[in-house]
Backbone bond lengths (Angstrom), bond angles and torsions (degrees), N, CA, C in turn:
res aa  C-N    CA-C-N  psi(-1)  N-CA   C-N-CA  omega(-1)  CA-C   N-CA-C  phi
1 X - - - 1.459 - - 1.531 109.46 -
2 X 1.328 118.45 133.82 1.452 123.26 177.80 1.516 108.75 -102.10
3 X 1.331 115.14 129.72 1.459 118.49 174.58 1.518 108.59 -134.07
4 X 1.301 117.18 152.01 1.456 121.28 -178.21 1.523 110.31 -82.12
5 X 1.326 116.23 138.68 1.456 122.27 175.93 1.527 108.57 -125.02
6 X 1.320 117.89 72.65 1.454 120.46 -168.70 1.517 114.47 -65.41
7 X 1.305 119.83 -23.66 1.450 119.85 -177.99 1.530 112.29 -110.54
8 X 1.299 117.89 10.23 1.460 118.95 177.56 1.510 109.87 -102.88
9 X 1.318 115.80 147.05 1.464 120.69 176.15 1.509 108.08 -117.84
10 X 1.305 115.87 138.57 1.442 119.24 173.10 1.507 108.01 -119.98
11 X 1.295 116.66 118.27 1.448 120.94 -177.69 1.520 107.76 -83.28
12 X 1.307 115.20 100.08 1.452 121.36 -174.62 1.509 110.83 -73.31
13 X 1.334 116.22 133.32 1.446 116.97 171.72 1.510 108.54 -144.81
14 X 1.321 114.43 154.33 1.449 121.49 178.54 1.509 107.88 -107.44
15 X 1.299 117.21 115.53 1.456 121.53 -171.87 1.521 109.88 -87.59
16 X 1.303 115.89 111.32 1.459 121.62 -169.91 1.511 107.58 -129.24
17 X 1.320 116.97 90.33 1.449 119.54 -160.63 1.515 116.29 -86.43
18 X 1.310 118.82 -49.02 1.450 120.32 -162.84 1.524 111.20 -83.80
19 X 1.318 117.16 115.19 1.453 120.90 -176.54 1.530 112.36 -73.16
20 X 1.299 119.62 -16.06 1.467 120.17 179.26 1.516 111.40 -80.99
21 X 1.308 116.89 -31.44 1.450 120.88 -175.83 1.523 109.73 -119.25
22 X 1.264 119.22 -145.50 1.456 119.92 -174.12 1.494 115.19 -97.34
23 X 1.335 117.79 5.38 1.445 119.62 179.63 1.517 112.71 76.57
24 X 1.321 115.01 -172.75 1.448 121.93 179.78 1.520 111.30 -90.03
25 X 1.311 114.71 171.09 1.459 121.19 171.86 1.528 110.55 -106.51
26 X 1.318 117.20 0.46 1.457 121.94 -174.61 1.522 112.62 -63.48
27 X 1.330 116.46 138.40 1.465 123.32 174.58 1.525 108.59 -129.49
28 X 1.311 115.03 136.19 1.452 121.07 178.64 1.521 109.36 -127.45
29 X 1.325 115.50 163.56 1.461 121.44 174.68 1.517 108.44 -132.21
30 X 1.312 115.75 138.07 1.458 121.09 176.22 1.518 108.99 -100.66
31 X 1.320 116.95 122.71 1.466 122.61 179.61 1.520 107.93 -93.74
32 X 1.318 116.67 108.44 1.460 120.47 -174.03 1.525 112.32 -63.62
33 X 1.331 117.02 -35.41 1.468 120.04 -176.82 1.526 112.54 -71.84
34 X 1.329 117.00 -21.76 1.457 120.96 -178.76 1.532 112.62 -111.52
35 X 1.339 117.62 -6.95 1.457 123.12 -177.20 1.533 110.92 51.18
36 X 1.337 115.11 54.64 1.458 118.41 178.34 1.526 110.17 -150.41
37 X 1.330 114.77 158.59 1.461 123.02 177.12 1.523 110.01 -100.40
38 X 1.331 116.29 138.14 1.463 121.06 178.04 1.527 108.49 -131.16
39 X 1.329 118.03 151.34 1.472 120.20 -179.09 1.520 112.14 -77.73
40 X 1.334 115.91 149.75 1.458 123.89 171.37 1.529 107.91 -121.30
41 X 1.324 115.04 175.83 1.457 119.55 177.47 1.526 110.23 -60.00
42 X 1.331 116.48 138.01 1.453 120.57 -179.88 1.525 111.79 -70.81
43 X 1.328 115.19 152.52 1.462 120.13 171.76 1.523 110.23 -63.85
44 X 1.326 118.18 149.23 1.464 119.81 176.86 1.524 112.95 -63.96
45 X 1.346 117.43 -30.37 1.464 121.59 179.46 1.520 109.02 -136.14
46 X 1.335 115.75 156.51 1.447 120.48 176.43 1.523 111.20 -75.63
47 X 1.328 116.17 144.60 1.457 122.54 176.05 1.515 108.92 -142.44
48 X 1.324 115.86 152.24 1.460 121.70 170.79 1.525 107.05 -138.08
49 X 1.329 115.93 147.27 1.474 121.05 -177.49 1.524 112.06 60.28
50 X 1.329 117.59 31.21 1.460 121.44 173.87 1.520 109.02 -85.08
51 X 1.334 116.36 177.60 1.456 120.48 178.96 1.517 109.68 -134.69
52 X 1.329 116.86 151.39 1.460 120.41 -176.01 1.519 111.19 -143.47
53 X 1.349 115.95 148.94 1.459 121.10 175.07 1.522 108.78 -163.41
54 X 1.343 118.05 164.42 1.470 120.64 176.59 1.523 111.03 -67.96
55 X 1.333 115.88 158.94 1.459 121.16 175.18 1.518 111.78 -102.59
56 X 1.336 117.91 -1.58 1.451 120.95 179.17 1.512 110.37 -174.08
57 X 1.323 115.72 163.49 1.454 121.35 -178.48 1.522 112.54 -103.03
58 X 1.331 117.54 -17.30 1.454 120.48 -178.64 1.522 110.89 -86.42
59 X 1.337 116.40 158.29 1.457 120.52 -177.06 1.523 111.72 -59.74
60 X 1.336 117.39 -37.22 1.459 119.75 -178.49 1.530 111.97 -68.81
61 X 1.333 116.45 -17.71 1.459 121.09 -177.85 1.519 112.08 -100.33
62 X 1.318 117.42 13.23 1.453 119.86 -171.42 1.522 112.03 -67.27
63 X 1.301 115.27 94.37 1.457 121.59 172.28 1.514 107.83 -154.00
64 X 1.296 115.72 163.43 1.454 122.60 -177.12 1.515 107.59 -132.02
65 X 1.313 117.46 138.30 1.454 119.78 176.23 1.521 109.67 -108.27
66 X 1.325 114.77 150.48 1.455 122.02 169.78 1.520 106.12 -128.22
67 X 1.333 116.75 131.65 1.461 119.72 -169.67 1.520 111.17 -140.65
68 X 1.327 114.89 149.71 1.456 121.41 175.68 1.512 112.48 68.96
69 X 1.326 115.66 -148.10 1.445 121.12 -177.98 1.518 112.04 93.04
70 X 1.316 115.29 -177.44 1.451 122.16 178.82 1.519 109.26 -98.60
71 X 1.335 117.01 133.71 1.460 120.55 -175.94 1.528 111.27 -89.43
72 X 1.315 116.21 -174.42 1.455 122.12 -174.81 1.524 112.38 -63.61
73 X 1.329 116.35 -21.16 1.462 120.44 177.69 1.526 112.61 -91.84
74 X 1.321 117.20 4.50 1.451 121.19 177.63 1.510 113.85 80.06
75 X 1.326 117.89 19.32 1.459 121.60 -178.53 1.522 110.67 -114.77
76 X 1.341 115.68 151.36 1.459 120.70 176.61 1.524 109.71 -59.43
77 X 1.331 115.71 144.27 1.463 121.58 -170.61 1.527 111.32 -123.63
78 X 1.341 115.23 154.25 1.470 121.78 172.36 1.523 112.24 -100.04
79 X 1.316 118.76 -10.32 1.457 121.38 -169.82 1.529 111.87 -65.94
80 X 1.328 115.57 148.86 1.456 122.00 -178.73 1.527 109.36 -144.99
81 X 1.328 115.76 148.87 1.459 122.01 -178.95 1.526 109.60 -138.02
82 X 1.317 114.92 154.87 1.457 122.03 177.43 1.516 109.19 -117.71
83 X 1.344 115.89 132.99 1.459 121.10 175.08 1.520 108.22 -99.26
84 X 1.315 116.63 115.61 1.457 122.56 178.57 1.521 108.40 -80.50
85 X 1.337 116.51 111.76 1.462 120.86 -174.61 1.523 113.57 -76.41
86 X 1.319 117.49 -10.21 1.467 120.45 175.30 1.522 111.55 -87.65
87 X 1.353 116.23 -38.11 1.465 120.60 -178.06 1.523 112.96 -106.14
88 X 1.338 117.42 -3.34 1.471 123.48 174.37 1.523 112.51 57.80
89 X 1.312 116.29 44.53 1.466 120.75 178.34 1.527 109.78 -133.63
90 X 1.344 115.75 153.87 1.455 122.63 174.09 1.521 109.69 -94.66
91 X 1.339 115.35 138.42 1.463 120.61 177.38 1.530 108.68 -132.43
92 X 1.337 118.10 141.43 1.471 119.41 176.31 1.521 111.18 -69.08
93 X 1.313 116.22 145.40 1.463 121.97 174.03 1.530 107.77 -127.29
94 X 1.320 116.69 178.58 1.465 120.70 -179.84 1.531 110.51 -55.39
95 X 1.322 115.77 141.13 1.459 120.95 -179.86 1.522 110.71 -73.04
96 X 1.329 115.82 153.18 1.454 121.00 173.60 1.526 110.75 -55.62
97 X 1.309 116.80 156.49 1.459 120.38 176.63 1.521 111.36 -72.39
98 X 1.334 116.43 -25.83 1.455 121.09 -176.87 1.522 110.34 -133.17
99 X 1.323 117.44 138.54 1.460 121.10 173.15 1.518 108.49 -65.38
100 X 1.347 116.05 134.03 1.459 118.57 -179.77 1.519 111.19 -159.87
101 X 1.326 115.88 148.07 1.465 122.70 170.72 1.516 108.12 -134.94
102 X 1.341 115.67 159.45 1.453 119.79 -178.50 1.518 113.88 70.85
103 X 1.331 116.80 23.65 1.462 121.05 179.46 1.523 110.43 -81.25
104 X 1.320 115.13 167.96 1.447 121.76 169.64 1.516 109.23 -113.05
105 X 1.327 116.99 166.04 1.465 119.55 179.16 1.517 110.41 -154.00
106 X 1.342 114.95 157.41 1.463 121.32 175.87 1.515 108.56 -164.52
107 X 1.331 115.62 156.00 1.462 122.22 173.61 1.517 107.74 -93.75
108 X 1.345 116.39 120.81 1.459 120.96 -176.64 1.520 109.66 -150.38
109 X 1.314 117.21 142.69 1.475 122.60 177.08 1.524 112.02 52.14
110 X 1.328 116.38 35.39 1.462 121.14 176.59 1.506 115.23 81.06
111 X 1.342 118.29 11.30 1.462 120.87 -177.69 1.529 110.54 -137.33
112 X 1.333 115.92 154.35 1.457 122.68 172.39 1.520 108.10 -94.32
113 X 1.332 117.29 116.57 1.458 123.63 -177.15 1.530 110.86 -101.73
114 X 1.326 116.69 141.13 1.461 123.23 170.52 1.524 106.93 -117.66
115 X 1.335 115.49 128.62 1.465 121.49 -164.52 1.527 111.40 -125.07
116 X 1.325 117.28 128.46 1.455 122.86 169.63 1.518 113.76 61.12
117 X 1.336 115.86 -149.30 1.449 122.24 -177.66 1.520 111.70 106.79
118 X 1.341 114.74 -167.22 1.457 121.49 176.94 1.519 109.36 -116.83
119 X 1.304 116.35 134.06 1.460 122.53 172.16 1.523 107.42 -95.30
120 X 1.345 119.25 175.41 1.461 119.40 175.84 1.524 113.31 -60.30
121 X 1.328 118.02 -18.58 1.462 120.87 -175.98 1.532 114.07 -106.55
122 X 1.362 117.87 -29.11 1.459 117.66 -168.86 1.525 111.10 -166.38
123 X 1.357 113.87 170.65 1.465 120.41 166.78 1.524 106.69 -75.07
124 X 1.323 117.38 142.36 1.454 119.00 -172.27 1.523 112.08 -123.99
125 X 1.328 114.74 151.79 1.462 121.35 173.05 1.526 111.64 -109.08
126 X 1.321 116.94 10.02 1.463 120.69 -177.05 1.527 111.11 -74.51
127 X 1.332 114.91 152.60 1.460 122.73 -177.75 1.527 108.27 -139.83
128 X 1.337 116.74 140.06 1.456 120.94 176.13 1.517 109.40 -140.92
129 X 1.351 115.49 155.08 1.461 118.66 178.23 1.529 109.86 -127.67
130 X 1.341 114.42 157.81 1.463 121.55 -173.37 1.518 110.91 -108.00
131 X 1.342 115.55 132.26 1.457 122.78 172.41 1.526 107.81 -104.63
132 X 1.348 118.88 105.81 1.462 119.89 -175.23 1.526 113.46 -67.90
133 X 1.319 118.13 -26.36 1.468 120.49 180.00 1.524 110.56 -70.97
134 X 1.321 115.84 -44.48 1.465 120.55 179.35 1.524 112.08 -87.23
135 X 1.337 117.21 -8.65 1.468 121.98 -175.39 1.527 109.41 51.62
136 X 1.337 114.94 57.45 1.464 120.23 -171.89 1.532 110.59 -145.68
137 X 1.335 115.80 140.69 1.451 122.56 172.72 1.530 109.51 -99.20
138 X 1.320 116.64 141.56 1.463 122.43 179.14 1.519 109.17 -128.41
139 X 1.324 116.81 132.10 1.458 120.75 178.79 1.526 110.05 -85.39
140 X 1.327 116.28 141.58 1.452 121.98 178.07 1.529 108.58 -116.89
141 X 1.326 116.33 -175.88 1.462 120.08 178.12 1.525 110.36 -59.01
142 X 1.322 117.42 138.73 1.465 120.01 -178.80 1.515 112.23 -71.63
143 X 1.332 115.66 157.83 1.463 120.07 173.01 1.525 110.09 -63.07
144 X 1.317 116.12 165.30 1.452 120.60 175.90 1.528 111.41 -72.33
145 X 1.365 116.89 -22.69 1.457 121.07 -175.02 1.534 110.77 -132.98
146 X 1.316 116.66 131.69 1.457 120.84 172.15 1.521 108.92 -69.25
147 X 1.340 116.60 144.04 1.461 119.19 -179.29 1.516 111.05 -169.51
148 X 1.323 115.56 152.65 1.461 122.25 169.35 1.515 108.02 -132.63
149 X 1.336 116.18 161.38 1.446 119.79 -178.06 1.517 113.50 67.30
150 X 1.331 116.71 31.13 1.464 121.55 -179.01 1.532 110.42 -93.45
151 X 1.328 115.65 160.79 1.450 121.32 172.07 1.515 110.17 -91.93
152 X 1.348 117.09 139.28 1.462 121.69 -177.12 1.527 109.00 -134.41
153 X 1.325 117.02 135.25 1.471 121.81 178.00 1.521 109.37 -156.84
154 X 1.324 115.62 165.82 1.464 122.13 177.68 1.517 109.54 -107.57
155 X 1.326 115.70 134.18 1.458 121.24 176.96 1.517 108.63 -146.09
156 X 1.340 117.08 127.69 1.463 123.01 179.99 1.533 111.19 53.92
157 X 1.322 115.81 42.08 1.459 122.39 177.49 1.530 112.56 62.89
158 X 1.315 115.96 24.73 1.457 121.63 174.44 1.524 109.05 -123.10
159 X 1.317 115.51 149.17 1.465 122.23 178.60 1.529 108.47 -93.46
160 X 1.327 117.12 119.52 1.458 122.51 -177.54 1.525 110.32 -107.26
161 X 1.320 116.40 138.55 1.466 122.72 178.56 1.521 108.24 -130.21
162 X 1.342 117.06 129.68 1.466 120.92 -178.11 1.522 109.99 -130.87
163 X 1.334 114.94 148.72 1.452 121.47 171.18 1.514 114.60 62.22
164 X 1.343 115.03 -150.57 1.450 122.01 -178.06 1.516 111.43 105.81
165 X 1.315 114.31 -170.91 1.460 121.64 -179.46 1.513 109.20 -132.77
166 X 1.328 116.04 146.54 1.452 121.67 -178.37 1.529 109.16 -126.10
167 X 1.325 115.58 122.16 1.462 123.13 174.60 1.529 113.75 63.99
168 X 1.329 117.31 17.95 1.453 121.18 173.55 1.506 115.55 80.94
169 X 1.334 118.77 -6.09 1.463 119.86 -176.87 1.520 113.84 -135.89
170 X 1.319 117.38 8.52 1.461 119.79 -176.89 1.523 109.85 -137.38
171 X 1.347 116.46 103.57 1.459 120.66 174.66 1.525 108.93 -78.96
172 X 1.331 116.01 145.02 1.455 121.44 -168.61 1.533 112.57 -112.53
173 X 1.336 114.87 144.12 1.465 121.25 168.57 1.524 110.55 -107.58
174 X 1.329 116.92 9.10 1.465 123.10 -172.18 1.528 111.45 -73.82
175 X 1.316 116.01 138.44 1.460 123.90 178.23 1.527 108.45 -125.23
176 X 1.325 116.59 135.14 1.465 120.44 173.35 1.526 109.63 -146.49
177 X 1.325 115.69 156.07 1.463 120.15 -179.67 1.520 109.73 -131.58
178 X 1.359 113.58 155.88 1.464 121.14 -173.91 1.516 109.89 -124.38
179 X 1.333 115.90 136.94 1.464 122.53 175.89 1.528 108.24 -115.49
180 X 1.347 116.17 116.78 1.462 121.29 -173.44 1.530 111.80 -63.26
181 X 1.332 118.27 -39.62 1.470 120.53 -176.41 1.521 111.85 -60.99
182 X 1.325 116.85 -32.66 1.460 121.42 -179.30 1.524 112.20 -100.17
183 X 1.337 116.38 -8.21 1.467 121.25 -175.47 1.532 109.89 48.28
184 X 1.339 114.81 53.19 1.459 120.05 -171.74 1.529 110.98 -140.10
185 X 1.354 115.51 138.27 1.456 122.49 174.75 1.527 109.50 -100.71
186 X 1.337 116.17 140.67 1.462 122.50 178.37 1.522 108.91 -128.94
187 X 1.316 117.13 130.98 1.455 120.48 178.12 1.518 109.88 -77.82
188 X 1.351 115.85 139.56 1.458 121.62 -175.47 1.527 109.95 -119.15
189 X 1.329 115.59 -175.60 1.464 121.80 -179.16 1.524 109.49 -64.01
190 X 1.340 118.91 129.32 1.472 121.08 -176.29 1.521 112.91 -70.21
191 X 1.325 114.78 161.63 1.457 121.72 173.22 1.522 110.36 -62.73
192 X 1.331 115.90 163.47 1.458 120.27 174.87 1.526 112.29 -71.97
193 X 1.329 116.92 -22.23 1.459 121.13 178.85 1.525 108.92 -150.36
194 X 1.343 117.83 152.69 1.466 119.95 176.71 1.525 110.45 -62.86
195 X 1.340 116.85 145.35 1.456 121.55 -179.77 1.527 109.41 -140.04
196 X 1.322 115.59 112.05 1.459 122.32 174.81 1.526 107.88 -108.59
197 X 1.334 116.91 128.31 1.455 119.96 -177.80 1.505 111.86 75.02
198 X 1.337 116.63 35.84 1.460 120.99 -179.65 1.520 110.69 -94.05
199 X 1.324 115.82 167.47 1.452 122.37 172.16 1.515 109.70 -107.12
200 X 1.333 116.77 155.23 1.456 121.50 178.87 1.518 109.21 -143.15
201 X 1.335 116.92 130.53 1.463 122.32 173.30 1.519 108.25 -135.07
202 X 1.330 115.96 163.40 1.467 121.11 174.25 1.520 108.88 -123.01
203 X 1.326 114.94 142.27 1.462 120.70 178.63 1.521 108.83 -160.10
204 X 1.331 116.21 135.69 1.457 120.39 175.68 1.513 114.08 60.53
205 X 1.325 117.40 32.39 1.455 120.68 178.68 1.511 114.92 80.31
206 X 1.352 117.15 13.92 1.462 120.65 -178.70 1.531 110.43 -135.03
207 X 1.322 115.24 159.34 1.461 122.89 175.54 1.526 109.41 -102.71
208 X 1.357 115.27 147.05 1.456 121.43 176.68 1.518 108.01 -126.61
209 X 1.342 117.18 114.44 1.460 123.46 177.63 1.522 107.78 -99.26
210 X 1.336 116.03 126.22 1.458 120.80 -166.30 1.517 110.88 -127.39
211 X 1.346 115.45 125.58 1.451 121.51 171.50 1.510 114.82 63.31
212 X 1.328 114.80 -154.82 1.443 122.53 -175.67 1.510 110.36 127.25
213 X 1.311 116.96 -174.00 1.460 121.97 -174.62 1.530 110.98 -60.05
214 X 1.338 114.92 119.56 1.470 123.84 176.10 1.532 114.04 58.11
215 X 1.327 117.14 32.99 1.464 118.71 176.25 1.521 111.08 -145.50
216 X 1.326 116.16 145.79 1.465 122.32 174.77 1.523 110.71 -112.22
217 X 1.336 116.95 9.27 1.462 120.30 -173.03 1.520 112.24 -79.25
218 X 1.322 114.89 161.08 1.461 123.55 -179.55 1.529 108.22 -132.63
219 X 1.324 116.75 137.65 1.460 121.75 177.37 1.527 110.38 -125.68
220 X 1.325 114.78 147.46 1.463 121.93 177.80 1.526 109.24 -120.33
221 X 1.359 115.34 137.66 1.458 120.18 177.63 1.526 109.63 -128.30
222 X 1.316 115.62 122.49 1.459 122.44 174.02 1.525 106.89 -111.73
223 X 1.336 118.66 116.00 1.469 119.97 -178.43 1.524 113.44 -55.82
224 X 1.323 117.82 -26.54 1.465 120.33 179.77 1.525 111.00 -71.50
225 X 1.333 116.93 -29.11 1.459 121.33 178.86 1.524 111.48 -90.00
226 X 1.335 116.20 -27.00 1.450 120.53 175.53 1.504 115.51 70.66
227 X 1.342 117.73 31.86 1.465 119.94 178.11 1.526 110.12 -156.31
228 X 1.335 115.47 155.11 1.461 122.13 172.88 1.528 108.52 -92.93
229 X 1.331 116.60 134.93 1.460 120.77 177.32 1.523 109.88 -127.35
230 X 1.333 116.09 143.45 1.455 120.87 178.87 1.528 111.08 -75.20
231 X 1.330 115.09 142.84 1.458 122.76 174.90 1.532 108.74 -117.94
232 X 1.326 115.87 -173.00 1.456 120.36 177.59 1.528 110.24 -59.57
233 X 1.326 116.97 134.90 1.460 121.53 -178.94 1.521 111.12 -76.69
234 X 1.344 116.27 158.00 1.457 121.40 174.72 1.528 110.49 -63.37
235 X 1.324 115.75 161.69 1.459 121.18 175.23 1.529 110.81 -70.72
236 X 1.350 116.39 -31.08 1.467 121.79 -174.70 1.516 109.48 -125.92
237 X 1.316 116.93 129.60 1.465 121.16 172.64 1.519 108.65 -72.91
238 X 1.336 117.49 132.80 1.462 119.23 -176.38 1.525 111.76 -152.57
239 X 1.343 114.25 134.91 1.455 122.67 174.47 1.520 108.27 -93.44
240 X 1.337 116.46 147.67 1.468 122.55 -177.27 1.526 110.63 55.59
241 X 1.323 114.60 45.33 1.455 121.01 178.84 1.524 109.49 -66.51
242 X 1.306 116.23 147.35 1.463 122.96 177.34 1.521 108.22 -112.03
243 X 1.330 117.23 127.98 1.455 120.84 -175.64 1.522 110.82 -131.23
244 X 1.323 115.76 152.67 1.462 122.13 174.43 1.516 108.06 -151.67
245 X 1.313 116.22 144.62 1.453 122.59 179.42 1.514 109.91 -99.05
246 X 1.347 115.85 136.24 1.459 120.63 170.93 1.516 108.22 -144.57
247 X 1.328 116.77 115.76 1.459 119.82 -177.64 1.518 110.39 64.79
248 X 1.325 115.61 -128.74 1.460 121.55 178.90 1.519 112.34 -98.50
249 X 1.329 117.16 20.87 1.457 121.18 -177.39 1.525 110.93 -126.16
250 X 1.323 115.25 142.93 1.451 122.58 171.02 1.521 107.22 -109.65
251 X 1.330 116.55 128.56 1.457 121.54 179.18 1.521 109.52 -103.16
252 X 1.331 116.10 132.21 1.465 122.10 179.24 1.530 108.68 -127.95
253 X 1.318 116.56 133.18 1.467 118.27 -178.34 1.513 110.48 -152.18
254 X 1.347 112.87 165.29 1.456 120.62 175.28 1.513 112.82 62.76
255 X 1.329 115.31 -160.86 1.445 121.68 -179.39 1.517 111.96 99.12
256 X 1.313 114.98 -170.08 1.466 123.23 -176.51 1.522 110.79 -116.07
257 X 1.338 115.78 148.52 1.455 121.87 167.30 1.524 107.40 -143.53
258 X 1.315 116.27 117.24 1.465 122.46 179.22 1.528 111.89 51.86
259 X 1.341 116.54 41.91 1.454 121.46 175.73 1.510 115.42 84.53
260 X 1.329 118.53 0.35 1.467 122.15 179.95 1.520 110.40 -112.47
261 X 1.334 116.16 140.82 1.459 120.96 176.05 1.527 110.15 -78.57
262 X 1.331 115.09 151.57 1.459 120.86 -172.05 1.522 111.94 -110.32
263 X 1.337 115.58 150.94 1.464 121.85 169.06 1.532 111.13 -104.86
264 X 1.309 117.42 -17.53 1.467 121.94 -171.82 1.524 111.57 -63.49
265 X 1.330 114.73 138.26 1.458 122.18 174.46 1.523 108.60 -130.16
266 X 1.312 116.03 140.12 1.459 120.29 179.91 1.517 110.32 -140.33
267 X 1.314 115.92 160.73 1.459 120.76 179.52 1.520 109.69 -124.79
268 X 1.327 114.31 142.46 1.460 121.06 178.88 1.516 109.13 -105.40
269 X 1.315 115.99 124.48 1.459 123.14 176.68 1.526 107.80 -87.34
270 X 1.327 116.87 106.45 1.459 121.30 -175.37 1.527 111.09 -62.79
271 X 1.314 117.82 -40.70 1.463 120.49 -176.72 1.511 112.19 -66.09
272 X 1.342 116.64 -37.29 1.466 120.78 -174.95 1.519 113.88 -104.05
273 X 1.352 116.89 0.84 1.466 121.00 179.13 1.527 111.26 50.86
274 X 1.335 115.82 55.38 1.467 119.97 -178.04 1.526 110.59 -145.29
275 X 1.336 115.51 150.74 1.466 122.94 178.23 1.525 110.13 -110.25
276 X 1.320 116.12 146.67 1.466 121.47 174.04 1.523 109.17 -147.74
277 X 1.328 116.39 155.30 1.456 120.84 -178.02 1.522 111.57 -79.41
278 X 1.351 115.06 148.06 1.462 123.19 172.82 1.528 108.22 -116.47
279 X 1.330 114.95 -175.76 1.459 120.12 175.53 1.532 109.33 -59.30
280 X 1.332 118.13 125.54 1.470 119.40 -178.34 1.524 111.85 -71.01
281 X 1.303 115.37 164.15 1.456 120.92 174.36 1.521 110.38 -61.85
282 X 1.338 117.74 151.69 1.464 119.90 177.77 1.521 112.59 -60.32
283 X 1.329 117.66 -32.31 1.457 122.76 174.45 1.517 108.76 -152.49
284 X 1.312 116.48 162.93 1.459 121.44 -172.33 1.518 111.29 -63.82
285 X 1.341 115.72 144.73 1.460 122.26 -176.19 1.521 110.77 -141.38
286 X 1.309 115.65 143.73 1.466 122.34 170.90 1.513 107.54 -154.21
287 X 1.324 116.19 157.74 1.461 119.99 -177.64 1.508 112.46 69.27
288 X 1.349 116.35 33.93 1.456 120.95 -176.05 1.524 110.33 -104.47
289 X 1.309 115.76 173.53 1.464 121.64 176.70 1.517 108.32 -123.55
290 X 1.334 117.25 141.98 1.465 121.10 -172.92 1.519 110.70 -144.38
291 X 1.322 116.22 143.86 1.456 121.38 170.13 1.520 108.50 -154.12
292 X 1.319 117.74 171.87 1.466 121.37 -178.89 1.512 110.13 -124.27
293 X 1.334 115.04 156.98 1.457 120.32 -177.84 1.519 109.38 -157.95
294 X 1.322 116.91 134.40 1.464 121.68 172.72 1.525 110.25 -74.68
295 X 1.328 114.61 147.56 1.457 120.03 165.26 1.504 115.89 70.31
296 X 1.322 118.41 27.73 1.459 119.02 174.76 1.518 108.74 -65.98
297 X 1.342 115.93 136.51 1.459 120.15 -175.45 1.527 110.60 -88.07
298 X 1.322 115.52 154.34 1.470 120.90 177.73 1.519 109.15 -142.86
């Protein structure tokens, strides 16, 4: 039976656990109003280190894409799929122009962007966006810096990219933003500390950079103030943290700590600058992809 849940959000993620092989195909959704995890349709293929984001903000555009990642043979992939939030099924879409894993993604300026990552040959600064009507990916001007494991979000109709890792031995504090109308990247004020495998969301005209390799810290950037400031730290330090914004809360879950995958999930109250625990994952997860969406049907 299908019923509408107009005020519930389910933070969709694809749980892709095993870094040696292609991971799982399992997908779960977290229902914020019930504080519980429920199963969704499995991905057609296993992926790890893939990236996901919505393809639109309007109800008629309610779908989510997952793209790239490492396939069952342990190699970077071009494959991409769309999750139809009305019919709760995965469908294949056009493949990425470039094989990549460890990319970031965000919906900005009316498009779903996939940013950076690692190709079979190198760390990349290439960026492409998806047109769901034409079922086509288009490459844009590359970032100024190659990186994987970066945080990506949209703010003021600009695509922002923070942190990441370059060449496997250099964690980055570099921040840059992209304006589609000018097809141009601009370097911005750097983070207070390098962040590899961090999360990034925007809310209330500000960016929130969360976690990363060996850190539980959180930073906020308001372009009007022109500086990054530290906020309350997460309860759990986690690398490759997965984050999603819903309302006035940021949800963070999974990831790594000292070589172990995590089940812990917590939420950040933006208004009160505080963290609290939520229902944990059914089992530990890392290398997953996550996004949020209003009104997912069940």
